[in-house]
N, C-alpha and C positions, 0 to 999 in steps of 0.2 A: 388786565391781561398780565400774565407772568412773563418775565424776561426769559427768552428761550435758552440763553446760555447759563444763567444762574438758577433759574427756577423760582426766583423770588417774585413776590407779588408786585404788580405795578398799580396804576390808578384803578380804582373800582370800589364797589361797595363793601368788600371784605378787607380792605386795607385799614389797619388800626389807626385811630386818630394819633396825632403827634404825641399826646401825653400817654399813650399806651403802646409804645414801640417795643416794649419788653415782653410781648405776648409769648407765653410758653407753649402754646399749642401750634406746632409746626403745620398742621393740616390747614390752617387759615392762611398761611403765607408760602408754603412750599408747592412747587409744581406737582400735580398729581394726574394720574390716568383715571378718568371717570368712565369711559367706554373705550374698549379696544377695537382695533380694526380686525375684521375677520377676513383673512386673505388666504388664498390657496384653493385647491380643489376641494370638493365636498369630501372626498375620501381622506385627504390630508387633515382637514379640520376634524372629521370624525375620529380619526386615529389619535390626534393630539388630545381631544377631549377624553377619550377612553383611557389614555395613558396618565391622566392627572390624578394626584392623590385625592382621596375622598375624606380623609381624616386630617384635621388641622389641630396640631398640638399647641394649644394656647399658651402653655407655660414656656414654649420656645420663643414667644413673641415678647417684645419689650413694651413696658408701660410708658406712656407719654403723658405730659401735662403735669399737674400738681399746682400748688400743694394741697388743695382741698378736693380736687376732682382729677382722677387719672383715667386714661383710656387705652384700649388695645384694639386696633383694627384687626378683625379676624377674617372676614370674607368681603371682598370687593374686587372689581375688575383689575385693580393694580396689584393686589396681593395674591390672588389665585386665578388660574386660567379657566377653571370650571364654572365660575360665576360671572355673568355679564349684566344681570338685571337686578341683583340684590346686593345689599350691604348689611353687614352684621358687625357690631362691635360691643365690647364689654366696657362698662364704666364702673369705677369704684369711687365712692365718696368717703373721705375721712369722717370719723365721728363728728356729727354736726356740720359737715361740709356741704357745699353747694356748687353748682356749675354756672355757666353763662346763661343769660337770658337771650333767647334767639328765636328766629322763625325761619321756616323753609317751606317750599311748595309741597314737598312730599309728605305723606303721612308716615307714621312710625308706630311700631309696637314696642313697648317698654315693659319687659318682663322682670319682676323683682325676684332675685335669687336669694337675697339675704338683706335683712334690715327693715326699716320703716322710714317713711318720710311723706312728702307731699310735692305736688306740682302746682304751679300757677299757670293756667291756660287762659290767655286773653283776660287776665284779671280774676279768674275764678279758681279757688283753691280746691284741689282734689287730693285726698289722703289715700295712701297706699301702704302695703306691707308685703313681706315675703309671700310669694305664691300668687300675687296679683299680676294681672296684665293690664297695662294702661295704654290706651290709644291716644296718640297725638295726631289730631286731624290736620288735613292739608291747610297750609297757610297760617297756622296757629302760632302766636308768640308765646313761648313757654320757658319754664325754668324748673330744674329738678333740685330738690332740697332734701338732705338727710335729716331726720328728726331724732335720730338715736345719738345721744351725747357720749355714749360709752362704747359703741361698736361701729364698725364700718358698714356701709350699704353697698351691695353689689347688684348690678342690673345688666341685662342683656337687651340690646336694642337692635331691632330688625326693621329694614325699610327698603323700598324699591327706588331709592335715590338715583342710582345710575339710569334707570329707565326714565324717570322724570327729567333728568338732565339731557338724555338723548332726545327727548321730545321738546327741548328748549324751554322747559318749565324750570328755569335755573335760579330764580330769585332766592337768595338766602341773605340773612342779615343778623349780625350779632348786635343786639340792642345794648347789652351790658356785659362787659368782659368778665371772666371768672376772677375770683379774688387772687391776688398775688401773695397774700400773707396766709400762713396756716391758721387753722382754728386755734384759739388760745388753749394751751394744754396739749395740743396735738402737733407740736413742732417737729417731732421725730417720727410722725406717722409715715409708713411706707405701705403700698398696696401688697396683697399677698403674692408670694413668689410661686405658689402652686396652682395658679389659675392662668 
């Protein structure tokens, strides 16, 4: 549970172990909105929905994380009022970089925009490249890895996570935290500013 005043994580399965208190991904420790209340008359809710922007300029959003894996939340109930049941984010991996090993109840579609790499799904290796769509099935422990030592990898991830959380299918677990050191030779890597 998060502390209501500070928004910091309390006891629970997503609290990093004592030796990993320097976690750089705030989404694991910061209080977030997963499902919003729908309050008001039907007419008020309809008008609010129709007044919302339909274009999200991702270059206006900030990259989080690093030094090997960076992300931008694009669409989710906390960021935009028009979406209540889907979540979409962009991840960028530094050349040769990788992210955390983790599992969650919801499935996900992982669309590769640039680069090549592989995933490990419950111990099974799956190779992918730009133009591929990868399905992460429900409950799968997985990890995303960039195999391009010379260029970044960019992926778009789409999932119905808010809907799963609403149905109390909330279990998520980080099995292995992402690296805190950059890929050797990529100490100055920064994700693209135009995405």
